[in-house]
Z-matrix of the N, CA and C atoms (Angstrom, degrees):
N
C 1 1.372
C 2 1.562 1 113.29
N 3 1.281 2 115.93 1 143.61
C 4 1.428 3 120.19 2 -177.35
C 5 1.521 4 108.39 3 -70.91
N 6 1.303 5 116.83 4 137.73
C 7 1.482 6 120.33 5 169.14
C 8 1.525 7 110.09 6 -99.83
N 9 1.245 8 115.74 7 136.32
C 10 1.462 9 120.82 8 -178.70
C 11 1.555 10 110.84 9 -140.55
N 12 1.269 11 111.99 10 130.58
C 13 1.530 12 120.08 11 170.60
C 14 1.425 13 113.93 12 -84.67
N 15 1.327 14 116.54 13 -25.39
C 16 1.428 15 122.04 14 -171.20
C 17 1.627 16 106.64 15 -136.71
N 18 1.260 17 119.23 16 132.52
C 19 1.373 18 121.33 17 175.29
C 20 1.546 19 115.62 18 -60.41
N 21 1.221 20 120.55 19 134.78
C 22 1.463 21 124.15 20 177.03
C 23 1.514 22 107.53 21 -97.69
N 24 1.259 23 112.87 22 174.86
C 25 1.519 24 119.52 23 175.83
C 26 1.556 25 107.40 24 -58.41
N 27 1.260 26 118.26 25 110.02
C 28 1.485 27 120.43 26 -175.90
C 29 1.535 28 103.76 27 -127.36
N 30 1.388 29 111.86 28 166.29
C 31 1.439 30 118.34 29 171.22
C 32 1.561 31 112.80 30 -69.81
N 33 1.265 32 113.01 31 -26.31
C 34 1.508 33 116.98 32 179.00
C 35 1.483 34 112.53 33 -167.08
N 36 1.249 35 115.80 34 166.48
C 37 1.378 36 123.75 35 176.86
C 38 1.508 37 113.63 36 -138.70
N 39 1.382 38 116.69 37 121.07
C 40 1.435 39 122.35 38 -179.51
C 41 1.493 40 112.21 39 -104.25
N 42 1.291 41 115.74 40 149.12
C 43 1.515 42 122.19 41 174.11
C 44 1.508 43 106.74 42 -112.86
N 45 1.387 44 116.33 43 130.67
C 46 1.396 45 117.76 44 173.09
C 47 1.579 46 109.80 45 -94.72
N 48 1.224 47 123.16 46 -173.38
C 49 1.416 48 128.36 47 -176.93
C 50 1.525 49 113.46 48 -58.96
N 51 1.310 50 118.03 49 -37.73
C 52 1.387 51 122.18 50 177.93
C 53 1.454 52 114.52 51 -67.76
N 54 1.426 53 121.04 52 -31.39
C 55 1.347 54 125.42 53 173.42
C 56 1.510 55 112.31 54 -65.42
N 57 1.395 56 112.15 55 -41.21
C 58 1.456 57 116.32 56 -179.74
C 59 1.578 58 111.75 57 -67.52
N 60 1.295 59 114.76 58 -37.02
C 61 1.501 60 119.21 59 -179.46
C 62 1.551 61 105.47 60 -66.26
N 63 1.287 62 117.22 61 -41.48
C 64 1.449 63 120.55 62 179.71
C 65 1.592 64 113.55 63 -59.57
N 66 1.306 65 111.64 64 -43.56
C 67 1.437 66 119.44 65 172.78
C 68 1.432 67 114.55 66 -56.74
N 69 1.306 68 115.49 67 -49.15
C 70 1.517 69 122.03 68 -179.57
C 71 1.562 70 108.69 69 -61.96
N 72 1.282 71 116.94 70 -34.38
C 73 1.493 72 120.54 71 -179.74
C 74 1.566 73 109.79 72 -81.87
N 75 1.322 74 118.48 73 3.54
C 76 1.414 75 125.53 74 177.01
C 77 1.551 76 110.05 75 65.87
N 78 1.345 77 116.65 76 37.80
C 79 1.430 78 118.28 77 175.88
C 80 1.525 79 114.20 78 -65.02
N 81 1.198 80 116.78 79 121.53
C 82 1.524 81 123.65 80 -179.69
C 83 1.534 82 116.03 81 -53.14
N 84 1.285 83 113.13 82 -44.80
C 85 1.467 84 120.72 83 -177.61
C 86 1.641 85 105.55 84 -66.06
N 87 1.274 86 118.45 85 -45.53
C 88 1.415 87 121.69 86 -177.96
C 89 1.514 88 111.35 87 -57.47
N 90 1.356 89 113.77 88 -48.33
C 91 1.493 90 121.21 89 177.75
C 92 1.508 91 111.78 90 -66.64
N 93 1.236 92 121.52 91 -29.22
C 94 1.453 93 124.53 92 179.68
C 95 1.611 94 105.67 93 -68.64
N 96 1.293 95 116.85 94 -49.69
C 97 1.432 96 124.86 95 176.18
C 98 1.495 97 109.29 96 -52.79
N 99 1.306 98 119.45 97 -51.83
C 100 1.445 99 125.81 98 -179.57
C 101 1.468 100 111.99 99 -58.22
N 102 1.374 101 117.64 100 -50.14
C 103 1.403 102 122.19 101 -179.76
C 104 1.537 103 112.89 102 -61.39
N 105 1.377 104 117.18 103 -39.73
C 106 1.507 105 121.83 104 178.41
C 107 1.557 106 110.32 105 -67.07
N 108 1.302 107 115.03 106 -35.99
C 109 1.517 108 117.16 107 -179.58
C 110 1.585 109 106.24 108 -67.18
N 111 1.333 110 116.59 109 -48.56
C 112 1.510 111 118.15 110 -175.46
C 113 1.510 112 106.97 111 -63.30
N 114 1.330 113 118.46 112 -41.01
C 115 1.502 114 119.61 113 -178.88
C 116 1.577 115 113.77 114 -59.90
N 117 1.347 116 110.27 115 -30.32
C 118 1.489 117 120.54 116 -177.96
C 119 1.585 118 110.28 117 -84.75
N 120 1.269 119 117.29 118 -3.93
C 121 1.450 120 121.39 119 -178.28
C 122 1.462 121 113.20 120 83.53
N 123 1.334 122 118.40 121 16.07
C 124 1.432 123 123.41 122 -179.06
C 125 1.504 124 109.53 123 -97.73
N 126 1.349 125 118.13 124 114.10
C 127 1.482 126 121.85 125 175.97
C 128 1.482 127 109.54 126 -88.32
N 129 1.321 128 118.56 127 107.60
C 130 1.458 129 122.58 128 -177.12
C 131 1.548 130 113.19 129 -59.38
N 132 1.322 131 117.03 130 147.08
C 133 1.444 132 125.95 131 -175.76
C 134 1.506 133 107.88 132 -107.90
N 135 1.303 134 118.50 133 136.78
C 136 1.472 135 123.00 134 175.88
C 137 1.515 136 106.78 135 -126.56
N 138 1.342 137 119.73 136 116.28
C 139 1.478 138 122.39 137 173.74
C 140 1.539 139 104.50 138 -62.74
N 141 1.325 140 116.91 139 135.81
C 142 1.428 141 126.83 140 -177.35
C 143 1.608 142 112.97 141 -48.01
N 144 1.359 143 112.91 142 -42.76
C 145 1.468 144 115.58 143 176.39
C 146 1.520 145 119.15 144 -54.73
N 147 1.315 146 113.93 145 -25.72
C 148 1.460 147 118.97 146 176.94
C 149 1.419 148 111.96 147 -73.75
N 150 1.377 149 117.36 148 -33.55
C 151 1.469 150 118.96 149 172.15
C 152 1.532 151 110.96 150 -63.09
N 153 1.315 152 119.24 151 -42.71
C 154 1.429 153 125.09 152 175.41
C 155 1.537 154 110.52 153 -53.19
N 156 1.279 155 118.68 154 -45.79
C 157 1.487 156 125.43 155 -176.68
C 158 1.529 157 108.13 156 -68.34
N 159 1.318 158 119.28 157 -39.15
C 160 1.537 159 118.53 158 -165.28
C 161 1.549 160 107.84 159 -93.90
N 162 1.332 161 119.47 160 -28.60
C 163 1.468 162 120.71 161 -172.51
C 164 1.554 163 106.57 162 -88.10
N 165 1.277 164 110.20 163 126.02
C 166 1.539 165 116.72 164 -174.83
C 167 1.513 166 115.15 165 -111.20
N 168 1.293 167 118.78 166 18.49
C 169 1.492 168 122.77 167 176.33
C 170 1.456 169 110.91 168 84.73
N 171 1.247 170 124.76 169 -15.73
C 172 1.525 171 123.25 170 176.51
C 173 1.527 172 108.13 171 -92.90
N 174 1.353 173 112.88 172 -177.87
C 175 1.421 174 116.42 173 179.03
C 176 1.577 175 108.56 174 -72.63
N 177 1.284 176 117.51 175 138.88
C 178 1.337 177 124.39 176 176.85
C 179 1.531 178 113.21 177 -135.33
N 180 1.393 179 115.65 178 74.66
C 181 1.462 180 116.63 179 -171.07
C 182 1.517 181 116.43 180 -57.36
N 183 1.327 182 114.84 181 -43.80
C 184 1.452 183 115.60 182 -176.82
C 185 1.582 184 111.60 183 -69.31
N 186 1.321 185 113.43 184 -37.78
C 187 1.538 186 113.95 185 -179.79
C 188 1.485 187 107.46 186 -69.94
N 189 1.341 188 120.97 187 -39.76
C 190 1.485 189 121.47 188 176.97
C 191 1.535 190 109.14 189 -55.26
N 192 1.349 191 118.11 190 -44.37
C 193 1.411 192 121.93 191 -174.77
C 194 1.640 193 106.60 192 -64.55
N 195 1.266 194 116.97 193 -42.34
C 196 1.437 195 120.58 194 -179.30
C 197 1.551 196 111.09 195 -59.66
N 198 1.342 197 109.77 196 -49.38
C 199 1.534 198 117.66 197 -177.43
C 200 1.495 199 110.81 198 -53.72
N 201 1.375 200 118.41 199 -37.93
C 202 1.373 201 121.29 200 -172.33
C 203 1.543 202 109.93 201 -62.09
N 204 1.328 203 119.54 202 -29.98
C 205 1.459 204 121.43 203 179.55
C 206 1.530 205 115.88 204 -95.72
N 207 1.284 206 115.63 205 16.29
C 208 1.510 207 121.55 206 -173.36
C 209 1.622 208 105.40 207 -124.91
N 210 1.382 209 108.88 208 159.06
C 211 1.385 210 119.86 209 169.38
C 212 1.473 211 107.41 210 -96.59
N 213 1.342 212 115.74 211 129.61
C 214 1.494 213 121.48 212 177.69
C 215 1.550 214 107.33 213 -97.56
N 216 1.284 215 116.17 214 114.90
C 217 1.449 216 124.33 215 179.27
C 218 1.474 217 114.52 216 -86.65
N 219 1.353 218 114.75 217 125.08
C 220 1.477 219 116.61 218 179.12
C 221 1.557 220 111.81 219 -76.10
N 222 1.299 221 115.43 220 168.92
C 223 1.441 222 116.99 221 175.44
C 224 1.526 223 106.31 222 -117.01
N 225 1.268 224 114.66 223 111.58
C 226 1.505 225 122.51 224 178.06
C 227 1.508 226 110.43 225 -96.92
N 228 1.256 227 117.80 226 -179.54
C 229 1.429 228 124.78 227 -177.45
C 230 1.538 229 111.05 228 -63.61
N 231 1.240 230 121.18 229 -47.34
C 232 1.421 231 125.00 230 179.07
C 233 1.534 232 113.74 231 -62.90
N 234 1.281 233 114.14 232 -40.99
C 235 1.511 234 117.38 233 -177.91
C 236 1.610 235 104.13 234 -75.34
N 237 1.226 236 117.80 235 -37.70
C 238 1.447 237 122.36 236 178.39
C 239 1.519 238 111.60 237 -59.29
N 240 1.311 239 115.72 238 -47.45
C 241 1.574 240 120.17 239 175.11
C 242 1.500 241 112.49 240 -60.89
N 243 1.352 242 118.58 241 -41.58
C 244 1.408 243 118.31 242 178.77
C 245 1.499 244 112.11 243 -65.50
N 246 1.420 245 117.04 244 -44.94
C 247 1.403 246 121.86 245 176.53
C 248 1.549 247 111.93 246 -59.77
N 249 1.286 248 117.58 247 -38.51
C 250 1.441 249 122.19 248 179.92
C 251 1.519 250 109.47 249 -65.39
N 252 1.298 251 118.85 250 -39.24
C 253 1.491 252 122.97 251 178.33
C 254 1.457 253 110.20 252 -64.46
N 255 1.287 254 118.08 253 -41.85
C 256 1.460 255 121.37 254 179.02
C 257 1.515 256 108.07 255 -60.99
N 258 1.290 257 116.88 256 -47.61
C 259 1.403 258 124.55 257 -176.05
C 260 1.548 259 109.93 258 -60.49
N 261 1.259 260 117.10 259 -41.29
C 262 1.477 261 122.58 260 179.98
C 263 1.609 262 107.81 261 -61.46
N 264 1.317 263 113.04 262 -33.46
C 265 1.433 264 116.05 263 -178.43
C 266 1.522 265 118.17 264 -68.57
N 267 1.375 266 115.75 265 -13.92
C 268 1.441 267 120.93 266 179.33
C 269 1.576 268 110.17 267 -118.10
N 270 1.203 269 118.74 268 0.46
C 271 1.575 270 120.70 269 -177.74
C 272 1.515 271 105.17 270 93.78
N 273 1.298 272 112.28 271 -176.78
C 274 1.411 273 122.24 272 -178.24
C 275 1.560 274 116.48 273 -86.31
N 276 1.338 275 116.93 274 11.94
C 277 1.488 276 121.63 275 -172.01
C 278 1.459 277 109.08 276 -84.29
N 279 1.320 278 121.84 277 -17.18
C 280 1.459 279 124.97 278 -179.96
C 281 1.469 280 108.30 279 -98.55
N 282 1.403 281 114.99 280 152.10
C 283 1.438 282 118.11 281 179.16
C 284 1.530 283 115.70 282 -79.56
N 285 1.297 284 116.52 283 154.01
C 286 1.528 285 120.96 284 173.98
C 287 1.489 286 108.46 285 -55.97
N 288 1.337 287 118.76 286 -42.96
C 289 1.451 288 122.45 287 -176.93
C 290 1.521 289 109.32 288 -61.60
N 291 1.299 290 119.68 289 -48.70
C 292 1.481 291 121.89 290 178.50
C 293 1.584 292 111.69 291 -57.96
N 294 1.421 293 111.86 292 -34.65
C 295 1.476 294 113.85 293 176.23
C 296 1.537 295 113.22 294 -68.59
N 297 1.344 296 114.17 295 -35.99
C 298 1.463 297 114.29 296 177.49
C 299 1.561 298 112.55 297 -71.86
N 300 1.340 299 115.43 298 -26.96
C 301 1.509 300 117.41 299 172.99
C 302 1.501 301 112.07 300 -64.50
N 303 1.352 302 115.95 301 -45.75
C 304 1.470 303 116.97 302 179.26
C 305 1.511 304 112.51 303 -70.22
N 306 1.268 305 115.85 304 -36.61
C 307 1.512 306 116.14 305 173.84
C 308 1.524 307 112.97 306 -57.41
N 309 1.314 308 114.03 307 -40.35
C 310 1.511 309 115.85 308 -179.43
C 311 1.516 310 107.93 309 -73.70
N 312 1.254 311 122.11 310 -33.28
C 313 1.430 312 122.62 311 178.70
C 314 1.473 313 110.07 312 -63.72
N 315 1.291 314 118.03 313 -48.58
C 316 1.426 315 124.71 314 -177.52
C 317 1.607 316 110.21 315 -60.37
N 318 1.323 317 111.22 316 -52.18
C 319 1.436 318 118.15 317 -177.74
C 320 1.571 319 113.60 318 -59.35
N 321 1.421 320 114.07 319 -38.34
C 322 1.402 321 118.95 320 -170.90
C 323 1.604 322 110.61 321 -95.36
N 324 1.339 323 118.82 322 -11.60
C 325 1.430 324 126.12 323 -173.61
C 326 1.466 325 108.66 324 64.63
N 327 1.372 326 115.28 325 46.05
C 328 1.524 327 123.04 326 -177.89
C 329 1.443 328 113.68 327 -107.28
N 330 1.401 329 114.27 328 158.29
C 331 1.402 330 122.09 329 170.23
C 332 1.553 331 107.69 330 -87.69
N 333 1.366 332 114.07 331 165.78
C 334 1.480 333 116.43 332 177.48
C 335 1.522 334 111.18 333 -129.30
N 336 1.258 335 116.81 334 133.91
C 337 1.477 336 120.89 335 171.83
C 338 1.520 337 109.04 336 -94.52
N 339 1.325 338 120.33 337 116.91
C 340 1.417 339 123.03 338 -165.75
C 341 1.575 340 109.81 339 -145.88
N 342 1.330 341 114.78 340 158.87
C 343 1.390 342 123.11 341 170.02
C 344 1.567 343 113.04 342 -105.89
N 345 1.357 344 109.58 343 0.95
C 346 1.480 345 114.79 344 -174.68
C 347 1.580 346 113.25 345 -126.98
N 348 1.392 347 106.81 346 64.62
C 349 1.511 348 113.68 347 -176.63
C 350 1.526 349 112.56 348 -54.31
N 351 1.288 350 121.12 349 -42.39
C 352 1.482 351 122.22 350 -170.27
C 353 1.585 352 109.78 351 -61.78
N 354 1.323 353 117.38 352 -47.04
C 355 1.437 354 116.95 353 -178.42
C 356 1.502 355 111.26 354 -69.30
N 357 1.352 356 117.38 355 -38.17
C 358 1.450 357 120.24 356 176.71
C 359 1.532 358 111.17 357 -57.90
N 360 1.306 359 112.06 358 -48.29
C 361 1.512 360 118.03 359 179.78
C 362 1.490 361 113.21 360 -57.43
N 363 1.393 362 115.01 361 -44.70
C 364 1.527 363 119.17 362 178.23
C 365 1.387 364 113.23 363 -62.37
N 366 1.339 365 118.97 364 -38.89
C 367 1.500 366 121.96 365 175.78
C 368 1.521 367 110.81 366 -66.87
N 369 1.278 368 116.93 367 -41.43
C 370 1.540 369 120.77 368 -179.87
C 371 1.504 370 107.02 369 -57.58
N 372 1.332 371 116.56 370 -48.66
C 373 1.432 372 125.84 371 -175.78
C 374 1.656 373 105.56 372 -56.44
N 375 1.302 374 114.76 373 -49.13
C 376 1.434 375 124.19 374 177.74
C 377 1.507 376 110.52 375 -56.68
N 378 1.341 377 119.23 376 -37.64
C 379 1.461 378 124.65 377 178.81
C 380 1.505 379 111.91 378 -78.75
N 381 1.377 380 117.56 379 -11.66
C 382 1.452 381 123.78 380 -175.99
C 383 1.518 382 109.75 381 59.93
N 384 1.337 383 111.27 382 39.13
C 385 1.536 384 116.67 383 -177.23
C 386 1.496 385 107.24 384 -134.91
N 387 1.214 386 117.19 385 159.44
C 388 1.425 387 125.32 386 178.10
C 389 1.563 388 108.13 387 -99.59
N 390 1.362 389 118.47 388 126.06
C 391 1.444 390 119.98 389 -179.58
C 392 1.542 391 107.02 390 -121.59
N 393 1.320 392 119.19 391 125.17
C 394 1.368 393 125.54 392 179.70
C 395 1.649 394 107.72 393 -71.83
N 396 1.278 395 116.22 394 126.30
C 397 1.432 396 119.54 395 -175.12
C 398 1.528 397 106.97 396 -114.33
N 399 1.264 398 117.28 397 132.04
C 400 1.473 399 125.19 398 168.74
C 401 1.480 400 106.96 399 -108.71
N 402 1.321 401 116.13 400 114.72
C 403 1.443 402 120.26 401 -174.95
C 404 1.606 403 108.71 402 -78.78
N 405 1.296 404 115.85 403 141.18
C 406 1.403 405 122.94 404 179.37
C 407 1.571 406 106.40 405 -114.31
C-alpha cells in the first residue's frame, strides 16, 4: 500500500472515524489535510457509519464544522453487501464501518485519511485493490 503524508490529486478523499475524531480534537494535521482538499476542489466523503462512531451525543463544534464541508454517504443494500463481502475476506476482526470505508474507496477510486492503517490495508487486500492511505 502506498504511504502518503499529503493527499495527492485524487478522484476523491474519504475520512474514516479516526479522521473525524482527530478533527474534533483539533488535530492540526487533519485540518491541514481537509483545507488542502477543499482548496483543490475535492469535497471529502464520509460514510455515515463513521459519523455514528465519532458523534457521541454531546456538542462537537469542530466535528460539526468538518461535516459541513463534506458529503455524507449513505449505506444502502448494495454497498452493505459489498462491504460485508470484504469483511468476510479478512475474518470478523475488522469493523463493518471500516469495510464500508474501503468499499467506498474502491468504488470511488478515492484515498482515505485514517488512524487505522492495518484494518484498511487488510480490507484492501481482500478487495484485491490498492487503496492510498493518508495516516492521521
